N, C-alpha and C positions, 0 to 999 in steps of 0.2 A: 868628356865634355867639361869645359872649364870656363872661366871668364878672366878678363885682364886684371880686375881688382884683386883676385885671389888665385893666381896661377897654380898654386900647389893643391888647391881643392878640386875634387872631381865628383861628378854625379855618379851615384851608384845606389844599389838597394841592398839591404841586409835585413833579414828576419821580417820581411814583409813591409819595410819602410823605405821610402825614397829619401835620400839625403845628399847633401854636399858636405864632403869632409876631406881633411888632409889625410890621405891614406898612408903617408910616410911617417906620420906621428907615431912615436914609440910609447907614449904615456897612456896607460889604462885602457888599452883596446880590449874589447870582448873577444872571446875565442871565436874564430871563424870570420873575423872582420877582414874585408878585402884589403890586399896590399898593392894591387896593380890596377891601373885604370881600365875600365870596361869600354868597349867600343859601342857607341850608340849610332843609330841612323833613323831617318824618318821613313816609315813604310808607306805604301800606297794609300792607306786610310788616314794618314797624317799623324799617326801615333809615334812617339819616340820609342824605339824598339832596340833591344839588345838580346843576344843569344849567348848563353854561357852553358857549357856542358850539355848542349842539346835542349836546354830549357829556354823558351822565348818569354821575355819580360817586356811589358809595354807600360808606358806612362803617357797619358794624353787626356785632353779635354775634348769631349765630343759635344757638339752643339754650341750655342752662344752662352757665354757666362752671364749670369744675372746679378 
């Protein structure tokens, strides 16, 4: 998942945090930092979901924001 303003940046999660980052950047990456884009989809509950190595990750807002 990316946007037109920053096509090199991808949505991912690492160490429990959701972020947008340039995964191709070579400078100062922590060990285990993703290097390839993850595939995301919307599941039937409306959560943004990804499955990597059999582990399901979800990012979503449930209910109305206040």
